[in-house]
C-alpha positions in Angstrom: 41.2 -88.8 169.3 43.9 -86.5 170.6 42.8 -83.1 171.9 43.5 -80.2 169.6 44.9 -76.8 170.7 42.8 -73.9 170.0 44.5 -71.1 168.3 43.4 -67.5 168.4 43.3 -65.4 165.3 46.2 -62.9 165.0 43.8 -60.0 164.5 42.2 -60.4 167.9 44.2 -59.4 170.9 43.3 -59.7 174.6 42.6 -56.5 176.4 41.9 -56.0 180.0 40.3 -52.8 181.0 41.1 -53.1 184.7 44.9 -53.9 184.5 47.5 -51.0 184.3 48.9 -50.0 181.0 52.7 -50.5 180.7 54.4 -47.9 178.6 57.6 -48.8 176.9 58.4 -45.3 175.7 62.1 -44.6 175.8 63.4 -41.9 178.1 66.8 -40.3 177.7 69.2 -41.8 180.3 66.9 -44.6 181.2 66.0 -48.0 179.8 63.6 -50.8 180.7 65.8 -52.3 183.5 67.6 -49.2 185.1 66.5 -45.8 186.2 68.6 -42.7 185.6 70.0 -42.7 189.1 71.1 -46.3 188.8 72.8 -45.6 185.4 74.7 -42.7 186.8 75.9 -44.8 189.8 77.2 -47.6 187.4 79.1 -45.0 185.3 80.7 -43.7 188.4 81.8 -47.2 189.5 83.1 -48.2 186.0 84.8 -45.0 185.3 88.3 -44.2 186.5 89.8 -47.3 184.9 92.6 -47.4 182.4 91.9 -48.4 178.8 94.1 -51.3 177.7 94.7 -53.1 174.4 94.6 -56.8 173.7 98.1 -57.2 175.0 97.2 -55.5 178.3 99.1 -52.3 177.7 97.6 -49.1 178.8 96.4 -47.0 175.9 94.7 -44.3 177.9 95.6 -43.8 181.6 92.9 -43.6 184.2 91.7 -40.3 185.6 94.2 -38.5 187.8 96.8 -41.2 186.9 98.5 -39.5 184.0 102.3 -39.3 184.0 104.5 -36.3 183.7 104.9 -36.7 180.0 101.2 -36.7 179.3 100.4 -33.7 181.4 100.6 -30.2 179.9 102.3 -27.4 181.8 99.7 -25.3 183.7 99.9 -21.7 184.8 98.0 -19.9 187.7 96.2 -16.8 186.7 98.1 -13.8 188.2 95.4 -12.3 190.4 95.7 -10.9 194.0 92.5 -12.7 194.9 94.5 -15.8 195.2 96.6 -14.3 198.0 94.0 -12.6 200.3 90.4 -12.4 201.3 88.2 -10.4 198.9 86.3 -8.7 201.8 89.4 -7.2 203.3 89.5 -3.4 203.1 92.6 -1.2 203.1 94.0 0.2 206.3 93.1 3.8 205.4 89.5 2.8 204.8 89.4 1.0 208.1 90.9 4.1 209.9 88.3 6.3 208.2 85.5 4.1 209.3 86.7 4.0 212.9 87.2 7.7 213.2 83.8 8.6 211.6 81.7 6.2 213.5 83.5 6.1 216.8 81.8 9.3 218.0 78.5 8.6 216.3 78.2 5.2 217.9 77.8 6.5 221.5 76.1 9.8 220.5 72.4 9.6 221.9 71.2 12.0 219.3 72.5 10.0 216.3 70.8 6.8 215.1 72.8 4.4 213.1 70.5 2.6 210.7 71.1 -1.0 209.7 73.7 -1.7 212.3 73.6 -5.4 211.6 75.2 -4.8 208.2 78.1 -2.7 209.6 81.2 -4.3 211.2 80.6 -2.7 214.6 83.0 -5.1 216.3 85.9 -3.3 214.6 85.0 -0.1 216.6 85.5 -1.9 219.9 88.7 -3.9 220.3 87.3 -5.5 223.5 84.6 -7.2 221.4 86.9 -8.1 218.5 87.5 -11.9 218.7 90.9 -11.6 216.9 92.3 -9.6 219.8 91.3 -12.1 222.5 93.9 -14.3 224.1 93.0 -17.2 226.4 95.2 -17.8 229.5 94.8 -21.0 231.5 95.3 -20.5 235.3 94.2 -22.9 238.0 91.8 -24.7 235.7 90.2 -21.4 234.8 90.2 -20.0 231.3 90.7 -16.2 231.6 90.2 -14.0 228.5 92.7 -11.2 228.2 93.1 -8.6 225.6 96.2 -8.0 223.6 97.5 -4.5 223.9 98.3 -2.5 220.8 102.1 -2.6 220.5 102.2 0.3 218.1 100.4 2.5 220.6 102.4 1.4 223.7 105.8 1.5 221.8 105.9 3.4 218.5 107.9 1.9 215.7 110.3 4.8 215.5 111.2 4.5 219.2 111.8 0.8 219.0 113.7 0.2 215.8 116.0 2.4 213.6 118.7 4.9 214.5 116.5 6.8 217.0 115.6 3.7 219.0 115.1 4.3 222.7 114.9 0.7 223.7 117.7 -0.3 226.1 118.9 -3.9 226.4 118.3 -5.3 229.9 121.4 -6.3 232.0 121.3 -10.0 232.9 123.9 -11.5 235.2 123.4 -14.9 233.6 125.1 -16.3 230.5 122.6 -19.2 229.9 119.0 -20.2 230.7 120.2 -22.6 233.4 122.0 -19.9 235.3 119.0 -17.6 235.0 116.7 -20.4 236.4 119.0 -20.9 239.4 119.1 -17.2 240.2 115.3 -17.1 240.1 114.9 -20.1 242.4 117.3 -18.6 244.9 115.5 -15.3 244.9 112.2 -17.0 245.6 113.5 -19.0 248.5 115.0 -15.9 250.1 111.6 -14.1 249.7 109.8 -17.0 251.4 112.2 -17.1 254.4 112.2 -13.3 255.0 108.4 -12.7 254.5 106.5 -12.0 257.7 103.6 -14.1 258.9 100.3 -13.0 257.2 97.5 -12.4 259.5 94.0 -13.6 258.4 91.7 -10.9 256.8 88.8 -9.6 258.8 86.4 -10.7 256.1 87.6 -14.3 256.2 86.8 -14.6 260.0 83.3 -16.0 260.3 81.3 -14.2 262.9 77.9 -15.3 264.3 75.1 -13.3 262.7 73.3 -10.9 265.0 69.8 -9.3 265.0 71.3 -6.2 263.4 72.4 -8.1 260.4 68.8 -9.3 259.6 67.2 -7.5 256.7 63.4 -7.3 256.4 62.2 -8.9 253.2 60.1 -5.8 252.4 63.3 -3.8 251.8 64.2 -6.1 248.9 61.2 -5.1 246.8 62.0 -4.6 243.1 65.1 -6.7 243.2 63.6 -10.2 242.7 64.5 -12.5 239.9 61.0 -12.3 238.6 61.0 -8.6 238.4 64.3 -8.6 236.5 63.0 -11.2 234.2 60.1 -8.8 233.3 62.7 -6.0 232.8 64.8 -8.0 230.4 61.7 -9.0 228.4 60.8 -5.3 228.0 64.3 -4.3 227.0 64.6 -7.1 224.5 61.2 -6.3 222.9 61.6 -2.5 222.7 63.2 -0.4 220.0 63.0 2.8 222.1 63.4 2.8 225.9 61.8 5.6 228.0 63.4 5.9 231.5 60.9 7.6 233.8 62.4 9.8 236.6 60.9 11.5 239.6 61.3 15.3 239.3 61.9 15.6 243.1 65.1 13.5 242.8 65.9 12.7 239.1 69.5 11.6 239.8 68.4 9.4 242.7 65.8 7.6 240.7 68.0 6.9 237.7 69.0 3.2 237.2 72.7 3.6 236.2 73.4 -0.1 236.0 70.5 -0.7 233.6 71.5 2.2 231.4 75.1 0.9 231.4 73.8 -2.6 230.4 71.8 -1.1 227.6 74.7 0.9 226.2 77.0 -2.1 226.2 74.8 -5.0 225.3 71.9 -3.2 223.5 73.7 -0.2 222.0 71.3 -0.1 219.0 68.3 0.9 221.3 67.7 4.5 221.9 67.2 5.8 225.5 65.0 8.9 226.4 64.7 10.4 229.8 61.3 11.5 231.0 61.2 13.7 234.1 57.7 13.0 235.5 55.8 14.8 238.3 57.2 18.2 237.3 54.2 19.9 238.9 55.6 19.0 242.4 58.8 21.1 241.9 59.4 24.7 240.8 59.8 25.3 237.1 63.4 26.4 237.3 64.4 23.1 239.0 63.0 21.1 236.1 64.8 23.5 233.6 68.1 23.0 235.4 67.8 19.2 235.5 66.9 19.2 231.7 70.1 21.2 231.0 72.1 18.8 233.2 70.8 15.6 231.7 70.3 16.6 228.1 74.0 16.1 227.1 73.7 12.4 228.1 70.3 11.6 226.7 67.3 13.4 225.2 65.3 14.7 228.2 61.7 15.8 228.3 59.6 17.3 231.1 56.3 15.6 231.7 53.3 15.9 234.0 50.9 12.9 233.8 47.3 14.0 234.3 44.1 13.1 232.5 42.9 16.8 232.1 45.9 19.1 232.6 48.9 17.2 231.2 52.2 18.7 230.1 54.6 17.4 227.6 52.2 15.0 225.9 52.5 16.7 222.5 56.3 16.8 222.7 56.6 13.1 223.7 54.2 12.0 220.9 56.2 14.1 218.4 59.4 12.5 219.5 58.0 9.0 219.1 56.8 9.9 215.6 60.4 10.8 214.7 61.6 7.4 215.9 58.9 5.7 213.9 60.1 7.6 210.8 63.6 6.5 211.5 62.6 2.9 211.7 60.7 3.0 208.5 61.9 -0.5 207.6 59.7 -1.9 210.4 55.9 -2.1 210.4 55.8 -0.8 214.0 58.1 0.1 216.8 57.8 -0.8 220.5 58.5 1.7 223.3 59.4 0.3 226.7 58.9 2.1 230.0 61.4 1.4 232.8 62.2 3.1 236.1 61.9 2.9 239.8 58.5 1.9 241.4 56.0 4.8 241.9 57.6 7.1 239.4 54.5 7.2 237.2 55.2 4.8 234.2 51.6 3.6 234.0 50.3 7.2 234.5 52.4 8.4 231.5 50.8 5.6 229.3 47.3 6.5 230.4 48.0 10.2 229.6 49.3 9.3 226.1 46.2 7.2 225.5 43.8 9.6 227.3 42.2 6.6 228.8 42.7 4.2 231.7 44.4 1.3 229.9 46.8 0.6 232.8 45.9 0.1 236.5 47.5 3.0 238.5 47.7 3.8 242.2 49.7 6.3 244.3 51.5 3.3 246.0 54.4 1.3 244.6 54.1 -2.2 243.2 50.7 -1.7 241.4 52.1 -3.1 238.1 53.0 -6.8 238.5 53.8 -7.9 234.9 54.6 -6.3 231.6 51.7 -5.4 229.3 51.4 -4.3 225.7 49.3 -1.2 224.8 48.6 0.1 221.3 49.1 3.8 220.9 48.9 4.0 217.2 49.1 1.7 214.3 52.9 2.2 214.2 53.7 2.8 217.9 53.2 0.2 220.7 53.9 0.9 224.4 55.2 -1.7 226.9 54.6 -1.2 230.6 57.1 -2.7 233.0 57.1 -3.3 236.8 59.2 -1.0 238.8 62.8 -2.2 239.5 65.4 -1.2 242.1 68.9 -1.6 240.6 71.6 -3.3 242.6 74.0 -0.4 242.0 71.9 1.9 244.1 73.2 0.5 247.5 70.7 2.6 249.4 70.0 2.3 253.1 66.6 1.3 254.3 65.6 4.9 254.9 66.6 6.0 251.4 64.7 3.1 250.0 61.5 4.1 251.9 61.9 7.8 251.0 62.3 6.9 247.3 58.8 5.4 247.4 59.9 1.8 246.7 58.2 0.2 249.7 54.5 0.3 250.7 54.1 2.5 253.8 51.4 0.3 255.4 53.7 -2.7 255.3 56.6 -1.1 257.2 57.3 -2.8 260.6 58.7 0.4 262.2 57.9 3.6 260.2 58.8 6.0 262.9 62.5 5.3 262.5 62.4 6.9 259.0 60.9 10.2 260.2 64.2 11.8 261.4 65.7 11.5 257.9 62.5 13.0 256.4 62.6 16.0 258.7 66.2 16.7 257.8 65.3 16.9 254.0 62.1 19.1 254.4 62.2 22.6 255.7 60.2 23.2 259.0 58.0 25.8 257.3 56.7 23.3 254.8 55.8 20.8 257.6 54.1 23.5 259.6 52.1 24.7 256.7 51.1 21.1 255.6 49.8 20.0 259.0 48.8 23.3 260.5 51.4 23.4 263.3 53.2 26.3 264.9 57.0 26.6 264.4 59.0 25.7 267.4 60.9 29.0 267.2 59.2 31.7 265.2 62.3 33.8 265.2 64.4 31.1 263.6 62.5 29.4 260.8 65.2 26.9 260.1 65.0 25.3 263.6 63.1 22.0 263.4 61.2 20.0 266.0 62.7 16.9 267.7 61.3 13.9 265.8 59.6 12.4 268.9 58.1 15.8 269.8 56.8 16.4 266.3 55.1 13.0 266.2 53.6 13.4 269.6 52.3 16.9 268.8 50.8 15.7 265.5 49.3 12.6 267.0 47.4 14.6 269.7 46.2 17.1 267.1 44.9 14.3 264.7 43.5 12.3 267.6 45.7 9.3 267.0 45.9 8.0 270.6 46.3 4.6 272.2 44.8 3.2 275.3 45.5 5.4 278.3 46.0 8.6 276.1 49.4 7.6 274.8 50.1 9.0 271.2 50.2 6.4 268.4 53.5 7.3 266.9 53.6 4.5 264.4 50.2 5.4 262.8 51.2 9.1 262.5 54.5 8.1 261.0 52.7 6.1 258.4 50.4 9.1 257.7 53.5 11.4 257.2 55.2 8.9 254.9 52.1 8.4 252.9 51.8 12.2 252.3 55.5 12.2 251.4 55.0 9.5 248.7 51.9 11.2 247.3 53.7 14.6 247.0 51.7 16.5 249.5 54.8 17.7 251.3 56.9 20.2 249.3 60.4 18.9 248.6 63.0 18.7 245.9 66.7 17.8 245.7 68.6 21.0 244.5 69.9 20.5 241.0 73.7 20.6 240.5 75.3 23.9 239.8 76.6 24.7 236.4 80.3 24.6 235.9 82.3 27.8 235.6 83.8 26.6 232.4 80.4 26.2 230.8 79.3 29.7 231.9 82.6 31.2 230.6 82.2 29.5 227.2 78.6 30.6 226.9 79.6 34.2 227.7 82.4 34.1 225.1 80.1 32.8 222.5 77.4 35.3 223.3 79.9 38.2 223.0 81.1 36.9 219.6 77.5 36.7 218.3 76.6 40.2 219.6 79.7 41.6 217.9 78.6 40.0 214.6 75.0 41.0 215.1 73.6 37.5 215.2 71.7 37.8 218.4 71.8 35.0 220.9 74.4 32.3 220.4 73.7 28.6 220.6 74.9 26.9 223.7 78.0 24.9 222.9 77.8 22.2 225.5 74.0 21.8 225.9 71.9 20.0 223.4 68.1 20.1 222.8 65.8 17.3 221.6 65.5 17.8 217.8 62.1 19.2 216.8 60.8 19.4 220.4 60.3 22.6 222.3 58.7 23.0 225.7 57.4 26.0 227.4 58.1 25.3 231.1 56.5 28.6 232.1 53.0 27.3 231.2 53.2 24.3 233.6 50.7 24.4 236.5 52.3 24.0 240.0 50.6 21.8 242.6 52.8 22.9 245.6 53.6 26.5 246.7 57.2 27.2 247.7 58.9 29.9 249.6 60.3 32.9 247.6 63.9 31.7 248.3 63.2 28.4 246.6 61.6 30.1 243.5 63.9 31.5 240.8 62.9 33.1 237.4 63.2 30.9 234.3 65.7 31.8 231.6 64.4 33.2 228.3 65.2 30.0 226.4 63.0 28.0 228.8 60.0 30.3 228.2 60.1 29.9 224.4 58.2 26.9 223.1 55.3 25.8 221.0 52.2 25.7 223.2 50.1 24.2 220.5 51.9 20.9 220.9 51.1 20.8 224.6 47.4 21.4 223.9 47.1 18.3 221.8 44.4 16.0 223.1 44.2 12.3 222.6 41.8 12.5 219.6 44.1 14.9 217.7 47.2 13.0 218.4 45.8 9.5 217.8 43.7 10.3 214.7 46.7 12.0 213.1 48.7 8.8 213.4 45.9 6.6 212.4 45.5 8.4 209.1 49.2 8.8 208.6 49.4 6.2 205.9 46.3 7.3 203.9 46.9 9.4 200.8 43.3 10.5 200.5 42.9 14.3 200.5 40.4 15.8 202.9 37.3 17.4 201.3 36.9 21.2 201.6 33.7 23.2 201.4 34.7 24.4 197.9 34.9 20.8 196.8 31.5 20.0 198.2 29.7 22.9 196.6 31.8 23.0 193.5 29.0 21.4 191.4 26.4 24.1 192.3 26.5 27.0 189.9 25.2 30.5 190.4 22.9 30.1 187.3 21.1 27.2 188.9 20.2 29.1 192.1 16.9 31.1 191.7 16.9 34.7 192.7 14.4 34.8 195.6 14.1 36.8 198.7 13.3 35.6 202.3 9.5 35.7 201.6 9.9 33.5 198.6 9.2 36.4 196.0 11.3 36.8 192.9 13.9 39.5 193.0 13.5 42.1 190.1 16.4 42.8 187.8 16.5 46.4 189.0 17.3 45.3 192.5 20.1 43.1 191.2 21.6 46.0 189.3 21.4 48.2 192.4 23.3 45.5 194.3 25.9 45.4 191.6 26.4 49.1 191.8 26.8 48.9 195.6 29.3 46.1 195.1 31.5 48.4 193.2 31.7 50.9 196.0 32.1 48.5 198.9 33.9 45.2 199.0 31.8 42.2 198.3 30.9 40.1 201.3 31.0 36.4 200.9 27.7 34.7 201.7 27.5 32.9 205.0 27.9 29.2 204.7 25.3 27.0 206.5 26.1 23.5 207.4 22.7 22.6 209.0 21.0 19.7 207.4 17.7 20.0 205.7 14.9 18.2 207.5 13.2 15.3 205.8 9.6 16.1 204.5 6.8 13.9 203.5 3.0 14.2 202.9 2.0 14.5 206.5 4.5 17.4 207.2 2.3 20.0 205.4 -1.1 18.2 205.2 -3.9 19.3 207.6 -4.4 15.9 209.2 -6.7 15.8 212.3 -6.7 19.7 212.6 -2.9 19.7 212.7 -2.7 23.2 211.1 -5.8 24.5 212.7 -4.3 27.9 213.4 -3.0 28.3 209.9 -6.4 27.3 208.5 -8.2 29.9 210.7 -5.8 32.6 209.6 -6.3 31.8 205.9 -10.1 32.0 206.4 -9.9 35.4 208.1 -8.1 36.9 205.2 -10.3 38.8 202.6 -10.8 37.0 199.3 -9.9 40.0 197.2 -6.3 40.2 198.6 -5.8 36.6 197.9 -7.0 36.9 194.3 -4.9 40.0 193.8 -1.9 38.1 195.1 -2.5 35.4 192.6 -2.9 37.8 189.8 0.3 39.7 190.8 2.2 36.4 190.8 0.9 35.5 187.4 1.7 38.9 186.0 5.2 38.8 187.3 
């Protein structure tokens, strides 16, 4: 019998719970065989073909293949945007932008906000890439700048009826004749030119011992130090240049300032004249007047206890923080020569030793970040010696760049030191007698001075010979630490400035306005310093001391008395909007009705006494009650309980009192 095929009932369907369920739901743009991306690609390949009839004639042309008859005439919209850039401004607007911002760009007292959104390259033609012109010369590409033709030769003088341009006279009728004339002139110049001797710089000479430079004199000029400097400059929004008050102009890094003004013109520079306690006050005031037109200048004395200028500097940094309100915090970098007191200024602002300091150069090795407030950060930088200084070895030593104990021959720098310091100051510092009491300006010979000082200090070698090198190190160490009175005289004020001030003052006096404002000098906005309140460490001769001007004596002393807590806490709570509680807010909930009328002994005050007090108040002014802020001591059961004869004296006193008086007292209390 043949096998029969089993058929399943149509009502029953196979179902597998483990297999994936296939959904055949239609999606727009897709079918069962192709995805939407594949369909779009096929449409792209099939489109662009002409539509033909059964005879093969084109009924509808392909895209971009229509003939002239099928196309309709088109018209361009008449708009000036087709013929120029939409961001181009008119010439008058550009001239106005240049004239209004040309002066403000280099003004140290003006801060241009959001400079990255301004076309600053239009102000400087040297930075404008459209004015650059490349010249190829000896395989070198030299970038030159195209001059402004309109400025060199005005249009009216070049063209038109008033043209002053003359046609050059050329004795050649064609370019070939002109070329022959030029070649002949060149040959004649070569034959008649004398023999050129070699330059002295091109002749190589053997190096001698005098040409050898000690490596110690190159301190502060290494590539590592300059790497730290550029990191500080790039990371800072405000740069504080620290100067030594004894020689501010000699300790100014001109090349670094020029680099910042050209490459980092958006960063503000502030000059800080440190160690003002080592020079007379009038010297500091004169240097401030001399340097203020260039940059904001502040006098400072770094000290943990008797600082000067701290409040003024913090106030200035707060102003910069408000200007840069778009930033969460600003960074303030400290740059300058070695041993000018950069780390000491940071410690004074923080009122704490956050940076390692020492009275010798080279203590700071790397840059370091210090938090002054939530919005102000300080960056300490190692001391640098700019290449533009070109100082001699002696000038480098006397500026405090080199450590004295590492000098190979310190005695050779003593003659230059004695030329700068008056003999009276040396005699007073080391307790020596002047070589000529009649002439106080006469100085010792350098060797005689060292010999005399070595024998007085007991610095002798074997055989009783004076140790000149050790005494020279001692003198140079005192010089670096500021124990020898010395300062570079400030530059004299120009006669033109004095004449303008006098003219301005006379005008103001005639109008009755009092003192006039100085036309050429500028002050730091919002910062005033009283230079007369500064404490002096060294005492100078009467001829070196001059009285201060009235404007230098006027200042707000309260800012100089700010300590670290007041300055830092004010900035820490700057962003908080919570109002401080006053005593009236604390005791506002206590009403007079709730306070019982009792006297000092605890007895109730009678109404008659209150009325008498009210009558007295009418005759004399009411005195406010004294406010007490002492806290009430906590009490418990054992405070007043007689535990282990704790209140034995009080119990003995209570027993000694008569019973009748105690009873009468109770009755009086109940009656009242």
